[in-house]
C-alpha positions as CSV (number, residue, x, y, z in Angstrom):
1,S,36.8,39.5,-7.1
2,L,32.9,37.7,-6.5
3,Y,34.2,34.1,-6.2
4,R,36.8,35.9,-3.2
5,M,33.8,37.1,-1.5
6,K,31.7,34.3,-1.7
7,P,32.8,30.9,0.0
8,L,33.8,27.4,-1.1
9,L,31.7,24.8,0.2
10,I,33.5,21.5,0.9
11,I,30.9,18.8,1.1
12,S,32.6,15.4,2.9
13,G,33.0,12.5,1.0
14,R,32.4,10.0,4.0
15,Y,32.8,9.7,7.4
16,L,36.1,7.6,8.6
17,K,37.1,7.0,11.9
18,E,40.7,6.0,11.3
19,N,41.0,10.2,9.9
20,P,38.0,12.0,10.4
21,Y,39.3,15.6,10.1
22,R,41.3,14.6,6.9
23,E,38.8,17.7,5.4
24,L,39.8,20.2,7.4
25,R,43.0,20.2,6.5
26,L,41.5,20.7,3.3
27,K,40.2,23.5,4.3
28,E,42.8,25.1,5.8
29,S,44.8,24.8,2.5
30,F,42.5,26.7,1.0
31,E,42.1,29.5,3.7
32,K,46.4,29.8,3.2
33,H,45.7,30.4,-0.4
34,G,42.9,33.6,0.8
35,Y,39.4,31.8,0.0
36,E,36.5,31.5,2.7
37,V,36.2,28.1,3.3
38,V,32.6,26.4,4.3
39,L,32.9,22.4,5.3
40,A,29.8,20.7,5.3
41,L,29.4,17.3,7.3
42,P,26.9,15.2,5.7
43,S,24.3,13.3,8.3
44,R,23.3,9.9,7.6
45,A,19.8,11.6,5.9
46,I,22.0,12.7,3.4
47,N,24.9,10.0,2.7
48,A,24.6,6.2,3.9
49,N,28.0,6.8,5.0
50,G,27.7,10.2,6.2
51,Y,28.6,11.2,9.5
52,P,27.0,9.8,12.6
53,N,25.0,12.3,14.9
54,E,27.7,12.3,17.7
55,V,29.7,14.1,15.7
56,K,27.1,17.2,15.8
57,D,29.6,17.9,19.5
58,D,32.8,17.0,18.0
59,A,35.1,19.9,19.6
60,V,37.5,19.3,17.0
61,F,34.9,20.2,14.1
62,R,33.1,22.6,16.0
63,R,36.3,24.6,16.4
64,A,36.8,24.7,12.9
65,G,33.6,25.7,11.9
66,A,32.6,22.8,10.3
67,V,28.3,23.4,9.7
68,W,25.9,19.8,9.8
69,L,23.5,19.2,6.7
70,S,20.8,17.1,8.2
71,S,18.9,17.3,4.7
72,E,18.9,18.6,1.7
73,D,17.4,21.9,2.6
74,D,20.5,22.4,4.7
75,Y,22.5,21.8,1.9
76,K,20.5,23.9,-0.8
77,R,20.9,27.1,1.4
78,Y,24.5,26.5,2.0
79,M,25.2,25.9,-1.8
80,A,23.0,28.6,-2.6
81,K,25.3,31.1,-1.2
82,S,28.3,29.6,-2.0
83,Y,30.5,30.2,-5.4
84,C,31.5,26.6,-5.9
85,V,30.8,23.2,-4.5
86,I,33.8,20.9,-4.3
87,F,32.7,17.0,-3.2
88,G,34.5,14.3,-1.4
89,S,33.6,12.4,-4.0
90,W,30.8,9.6,-3.3
91,K,28.3,7.9,-5.0
92,S,25.3,9.0,-4.1
93,Y,26.6,12.8,-5.1
94,E,24.9,13.0,-8.3
95,P,21.5,15.0,-7.3
96,L,23.5,17.4,-5.1
97,T,25.8,17.9,-8.0
98,E,22.8,18.2,-10.4
99,M,21.2,20.6,-7.6
100,A,24.4,22.9,-7.9
101,H,24.8,23.1,-11.7
102,M,21.0,24.2,-11.8
103,L,22.4,27.5,-10.1
104,G,24.9,27.7,-12.4
105,K,28.1,26.7,-9.8
106,P,30.9,25.0,-10.8
107,V,31.4,21.9,-9.1
108,L,34.8,19.5,-8.7
109,N,35.6,16.3,-6.8
110,F,38.5,15.2,-5.1
111,N,39.5,11.7,-3.5
112,T,38.8,11.1,0.1
113,T,38.8,7.6,0.9
114,S,40.9,4.3,0.1
115,G,40.8,1.5,-2.1
116,L,39.7,2.2,-6.0
117,D,36.4,4.5,-5.0
118,Y,35.9,7.4,-7.0
119,W,32.9,8.4,-8.5
120,P,32.6,11.6,-11.0
121,H,28.8,11.9,-10.3
122,G,28.5,14.8,-13.0
123,V,31.2,17.1,-11.5
124,N,33.0,19.5,-13.9
125,R,36.5,18.6,-12.9
126,G,37.7,15.6,-10.7
127,C,40.9,15.0,-8.6
128,V,42.0,11.7,-8.6
129,K,44.6,9.3,-6.6
130,G,47.0,8.4,-9.7
131,P,47.9,7.7,-13.0
132,F,45.9,4.2,-12.7
133,S,42.7,5.6,-10.7
134,K,42.7,7.9,-13.7
135,R,42.8,5.3,-16.3
136,H,40.4,3.1,-14.2
137,L,37.9,6.6,-14.3
138,L,38.6,6.5,-18.1
139,Y,37.5,3.1,-18.7
140,L,34.5,2.7,-16.5
141,Q,33.1,5.6,-18.3
142,E,33.6,4.0,-21.2
143,V,31.8,0.3,-20.2
144,L,29.2,1.7,-18.1
145,P,26.6,3.6,-19.0
146,N,25.5,7.1,-17.2
147,Y,28.7,6.5,-15.1
148,G,30.2,9.9,-15.8
149,S,31.5,11.6,-18.8
150,L,35.0,13.7,-17.4
151,D,36.6,14.6,-20.6
152,E,40.7,13.1,-20.2
153,K,41.9,16.6,-19.5
154,D,39.4,17.2,-16.3
155,I,40.6,14.2,-14.5
156,I,43.7,15.8,-12.8
157,I,46.0,13.6,-10.9
158,T,46.6,15.5,-7.6
159,G,47.1,12.5,-5.1
160,S,44.4,11.6,-2.3
161,I,44.1,13.5,0.8
162,I,42.8,9.7,2.4
163,H,46.2,9.7,4.5
164,E,46.9,13.4,5.2
165,H,46.3,14.6,8.8
166,Y,44.7,17.8,9.8
167,E,47.6,19.4,12.3
168,S,45.3,20.6,14.8
169,A,44.1,16.9,15.5
170,K,46.6,14.1,14.1
171,P,45.7,10.5,14.7
172,V,47.0,8.8,18.0
173,D,51.0,8.3,17.8
174,M,51.8,5.5,19.5
175,S,55.5,4.1,20.0
176,Y,56.2,0.4,19.3
177,E,56.3,0.3,23.0
178,E,53.0,1.3,23.6
179,F,51.3,-0.5,20.6
180,I,52.2,-4.0,21.9
181,R,51.4,-3.3,24.9
182,Y,47.6,-1.8,24.4
183,Y,47.5,-5.0,22.5
184,G,49.1,-7.1,24.6
185,L,51.5,-8.2,21.6
186,D,54.7,-10.2,21.5
187,P,57.0,-7.5,21.5
188,I,59.7,-10.0,19.9
189,K,57.4,-11.6,17.1
190,P,56.4,-10.4,13.6
191,V,53.2,-7.9,14.1
192,V,51.0,-9.2,10.9
193,V,47.7,-7.3,10.2
194,F,44.8,-9.0,8.9
195,F,42.3,-7.5,6.6
196,P,38.9,-9.3,6.2
197,K,35.3,-8.4,5.0
198,G,33.2,-7.7,7.1
199,I,31.4,-10.9,8.4
200,G,27.7,-9.7,8.2
201,S,28.2,-7.4,5.5
202,F,29.7,-9.5,2.9
203,R,26.8,-12.0,2.8
204,R,24.8,-8.6,1.9
205,F,27.4,-7.7,-1.1
206,I,27.2,-11.7,-2.6
207,D,23.4,-11.2,-3.0
208,A,24.3,-8.1,-5.3
209,W,27.2,-9.3,-6.9
210,F,25.8,-12.6,-7.5
211,P,22.0,-12.1,-8.3
212,A,21.2,-15.4,-10.6
213,W,22.9,-17.7,-8.2
214,S,20.9,-20.2,-5.6
215,E,20.4,-19.1,-2.0
216,E,22.7,-22.3,-1.3
217,K,25.5,-20.9,-3.6
218,R,25.9,-17.4,-2.2
219,D,25.9,-19.4,1.2
220,A,28.7,-21.7,0.4
221,Y,30.7,-18.9,-1.4
222,N,30.2,-16.9,1.7
223,Q,31.4,-19.9,3.5
224,W,34.4,-20.0,1.9
225,F,35.8,-17.0,3.3
226,L,34.3,-17.7,6.6
227,D,36.8,-20.5,6.6
228,K,39.4,-19.3,4.7
229,Y,39.4,-16.8,7.2
230,A,39.8,-19.3,10.0
231,E,42.6,-20.7,8.3
232,I,45.0,-17.7,8.0
233,C,44.6,-17.3,11.4
234,F,45.5,-20.7,12.7
235,Y,48.3,-20.4,10.2
236,V,49.7,-17.1,11.8
237,K,49.9,-18.9,15.1
238,E,51.3,-21.4,13.8
239,A,54.1,-19.0,12.6
240,N,54.3,-17.6,16.2
241,C,53.1,-14.1,14.7
242,N,51.1,-11.5,16.6
243,L,48.3,-11.5,14.7
244,I,46.1,-8.3,14.8
245,V,42.4,-7.7,12.8
246,K,41.8,-4.6,10.9
247,M,38.0,-4.7,10.2
248,H,36.0,-2.2,8.1
249,P,34.9,0.4,10.2
250,T,31.2,-0.3,9.8
251,A,32.5,-3.8,10.9
252,Y,34.2,-2.6,13.8
253,T,31.2,-0.5,14.8
254,S,29.7,-4.0,14.9
255,Y,32.1,-5.2,16.9
256,L,31.8,-3.4,19.4
257,T,28.1,-3.4,20.2
258,R,28.7,-7.3,20.7
259,S,25.5,-8.0,19.2
260,D,26.5,-9.9,15.7
261,E,28.2,-12.4,13.7
262,E,31.2,-9.9,14.0
263,Y,31.5,-10.5,17.1
264,A,30.6,-14.2,17.8
265,Y,33.3,-14.6,14.7
266,W,36.2,-13.2,16.1
267,S,35.7,-14.1,19.7
268,R,36.3,-17.6,18.7
269,F,40.2,-16.9,18.0
270,P,41.6,-15.7,21.5
271,W,44.6,-14.8,20.0
272,V,43.6,-12.2,17.2
273,K,43.5,-8.5,18.9
274,V,41.1,-6.5,16.7
275,L,42.4,-2.7,16.4
276,K,40.4,0.3,17.1
277,P,40.0,2.5,14.1
278,E,41.8,5.4,15.6
279,H,45.1,3.4,16.1
280,T,44.9,2.8,12.6
281,Y,48.4,4.9,11.5
282,A,50.1,3.5,14.2
283,C,49.3,-0.1,12.7
284,Y,50.4,0.7,9.4
285,K,53.6,2.2,11.4
286,H,54.5,-0.8,13.2
287,A,53.5,-3.6,11.1
288,T,55.7,-5.8,9.6
289,C,53.2,-7.1,6.8
290,G,49.3,-7.4,5.9
291,I,47.5,-10.3,4.8
292,G,44.0,-10.6,2.5
293,V,42.2,-12.7,0.5
294,N,39.7,-10.2,-1.3
295,T,40.8,-6.7,-0.4
296,H,42.3,-3.3,-2.0
297,S,44.1,-2.9,1.3
298,S,47.9,-3.7,-0.3
299,L,47.4,0.0,-1.4
300,D,47.7,1.7,1.8
301,M,50.2,-1.1,3.4
302,G,51.9,-0.5,0.2
303,Y,51.9,3.4,0.7
304,Y,53.8,3.0,3.8
305,N,56.3,0.7,1.9
306,K,54.8,-2.5,3.9
307,P,54.4,-6.0,2.6
308,F,50.9,-7.4,1.7
309,I,50.3,-11.2,1.6
310,Y,47.7,-12.2,-0.9
311,V,46.2,-15.4,0.7
312,D,44.5,-18.0,-2.2
313,S,42.8,-14.7,-4.0
314,D,43.1,-16.7,-7.3
315,L,40.6,-19.1,-6.1
316,I,37.9,-16.7,-5.7
317,E,35.4,-16.5,-8.4
318,Q,34.9,-13.0,-9.5
319,P,31.5,-11.5,-10.2
320,K,31.1,-10.4,-13.7
321,H,30.7,-6.8,-13.4
322,P,33.4,-4.7,-15.4
323,V,34.1,-3.4,-12.3
324,F,35.5,-6.4,-10.6
325,H,37.9,-7.2,-14.1
326,V,40.8,-4.0,-14.7
327,N,43.9,-5.6,-13.5
328,H,44.6,-4.5,-17.8
329,L,44.7,-1.6,-17.1
330,C,48.0,-1.2,-14.7
331,S,51.3,0.0,-15.4
332,L,53.3,-2.0,-13.1
333,P,54.6,-5.4,-13.7
334,K,51.8,-8.0,-12.4
335,G,51.1,-9.6,-9.0
336,P,53.0,-9.4,-6.1
337,S,56.2,-7.6,-6.6
338,S,58.5,-10.8,-5.7
339,H,58.0,-11.9,-9.2
340,W,58.4,-8.3,-10.9
341,H,61.9,-9.1,-11.7
342,E,61.6,-12.1,-13.3
343,E,58.0,-14.0,-14.2
344,P,55.4,-11.6,-12.9
345,S,52.5,-13.3,-11.9
346,E,49.8,-12.2,-14.0
347,S,46.5,-14.3,-12.8
348,V,47.0,-15.0,-9.2
349,N,44.6,-12.0,-8.1
350,P,42.0,-11.1,-10.1
351,R,40.3,-8.5,-7.7
352,F,43.3,-6.4,-7.7
353,P,46.4,-5.7,-10.2
354,S,49.9,-5.5,-8.6
355,W,51.3,-4.9,-5.6
356,L,54.3,-4.7,-2.9
357,G,54.9,-8.1,-1.3
358,Y,53.9,-11.4,-2.3
359,F,51.2,-14.6,-3.2
360,C,51.0,-17.9,-1.1
361,R,48.8,-20.6,-0.2
362,A,46.9,-20.4,3.2
363,K,49.8,-23.4,4.7
364,E,52.4,-21.3,2.7
365,L,52.1,-18.6,5.4
366,P,54.0,-19.7,8.5
367,T,57.5,-20.6,6.1
368,L,56.8,-17.1,4.7
369,L,55.8,-15.3,7.7
370,N,59.5,-16.4,8.9
371,G,61.3,-15.8,6.2
372,E,61.0,-13.7,2.9
373,V,58.3,-11.6,4.9
374,Q,60.9,-9.9,6.8
375,K,63.1,-8.0,4.4
376,P,63.0,-5.0,3.1
377,I,61.0,-4.3,0.1
378,P,63.0,-2.6,-2.2
379,H,63.1,0.8,-2.5
380,K,62.7,1.5,-6.4
381,Y,59.9,-1.3,-6.5
382,W,57.8,1.3,-3.5
383,R,58.7,4.1,-5.4
384,M,57.1,2.7,-8.7
385,F,53.9,1.6,-6.4
386,V,53.3,4.9,-5.3
387,E,53.3,7.1,-8.8
388,E,51.3,4.6,-9.9
389,F,48.4,4.2,-7.4
390,W,49.0,7.3,-5.2
391,Y,50.8,9.5,-7.4
392,R,52.8,11.0,-4.3
393,D,53.5,11.0,-0.5
394,D,54.7,14.1,-0.1
395,G,51.7,14.9,2.0
396,R,51.1,18.0,-0.7
397,S,47.8,16.6,-2.0
398,C,45.7,19.3,-0.7
399,E,47.6,21.7,-1.8
400,R,47.7,20.3,-5.5
401,I,43.4,19.8,-5.1
402,V,43.7,24.1,-4.1
403,D,45.3,24.3,-7.8
404,V,43.0,22.3,-9.3
405,V,40.4,24.2,-8.1
406,S,41.8,27.7,-8.2
407,N,42.9,27.3,-11.9
408,Y,39.5,26.0,-12.6
409,I,37.9,29.1,-11.2
410,E,39.7,31.4,-13.1
411,N,38.6,29.9,-16.3
412,W,35.4,29.7,-15.1
413,N,35.1,33.5,-14.7
414,S,36.0,33.9,-18.0
415,I,33.5,32.0,-19.5
416,K,30.4,32.3,-16.8
417,G,29.2,35.4,-19.0
418,L,28.3,32.4,-21.8
419,Y,27.5,29.6,-18.9
420,T,25.2,32.1,-17.1
421,S,23.4,33.3,-19.9
422,L,22.8,29.3,-21.7
423,S,21.8,28.2,-17.7
424,A,19.3,31.0,-16.5
425,H,16.6,29.0,-17.6
426,S,17.3,25.8,-15.3
427,K,18.2,28.4,-12.7
428,F,14.7,29.7,-13.3
429,K,13.4,26.3,-13.0
430,Y,15.6,25.4,-10.2
431,R,14.4,28.1,-7.9
432,R,10.6,27.9,-8.4
433,L,11.0,24.0,-7.8
434,N,13.0,24.9,-4.9
435,N,10.7,28.4,-3.7
436,I,14.1,30.3,-3.7
437,A,13.5,33.7,-4.0
C-alpha cells in the first residue's frame, strides 16, 4: 500500500547530550516493522533546543542515515515526500505540524524528554509518558486557551523513550569503581547528586514567571535559590558524603566555557564535582540519592529506583500560571514516599506532587543522609511510582509508539478519501504559497 512505499518522517524533539540517539532506537523499531523511515535532526534555526552544528558530522547519526534540517524549506521538502510525520513533542512545532496538515498528512507525536514537558502542538494523536501525563495534558487543554484540543481517546499512554538507548551507541557504561575514580570521589561515602537550576538561565525564568514583580524582588527570589544551593553544598559536606552536581545540559555548556555565572558559582565549592552529561546514566546507576529544591528530576531518579530529597521546597513562591499548579492531578499519595503509609505530606512541594524519598530542611540533611536514605525504597512504592509517571520501565516504549502509529495509519487510510476531499482546498493553497508543483 501507498504508506509502505513512502517514508515516515520522524522529527527529533530536541538535542539531549545524555541520550542523543534515543530517536534512532525508535527509527529502528519502525524499520523492524517494515517501514521506511527518515529521522530528521532540527538545527537551532528550527528549534532553539535543536542540534548544534557539530552534530552534522556525528558518525552514529550519519551511519543511520539521519538528515539535517537547516531551515523550514528542508523540512517542507522531506515532509512533502513522506506519508506521515511523527514529532518528538516540542513547544515550537505547531507551524511545522500545520504545514503537514495542509498537505493532508497524518501527524502524531511522542514524548522524548524528561520532566513534565509535552506539547500537543496540533497533532492528530499524541503518545504520552504515563497516566499522570495524560491527566496533565487534558487539564492544561481545559484551562489554557489554544494549548491543544486532543480528545481523550487520542492521547495514548505509551511511556517515554527518554531512557531507552540505541543498541549501536549506548551511553558510557562505567563500573562503580571507574565512576568513583573518574570524579575523584571517596569509595566508602554515599554519592549524593544535586539537581539545581541553571545559575544564569534561572534568572531569566523569574522574569517570565513574575512579570509584575520589581527588579529587586526578582533579584531576591533568585538570591534565595543561590543561597539555598550553597547551604545544601555545605550540609552535604558536613554529612561526609560525595557530592555531584548534575547541571541542566545548557548550563553545562556554559560551565565548560568558564565564562559565565555557572563556572564562577560552582567553583566556590571545591568538594563539588560537576557531572558530564554523557555520564548521566552511570550516575543514575551509582548514586545513593538525589537532592533538589525546584526540579522535576525526582522523576528520573524514581525511574531508577533511587530516593530523592526535596529541600525546603515548601518555602518557594510559585508563579500563578496553571502549569505550576497540577499536584491535584496525581493519583498517588502526595509528598515523599517516606510518609505515604501514614499521613501523606500534601503541601511540602508545590512544584511536584509525589515522589520516592524524603522532604527535609537543609540543616536536617546530615542526619537524613547518614540514616534513612540508605534504606531501600519499598518495591511496591517504586512500582506505583513508575506506573503513575512512566507507565512502564520495560524498555519497550518505542514498540508501543510504533503500534500507535501503525494503527493510526491503518485507520487513516480508511478515512483518507473523505479527508482528502476536505483538504484539497488547503493543499492547493499550501502549494501555491510554497511554490510546490
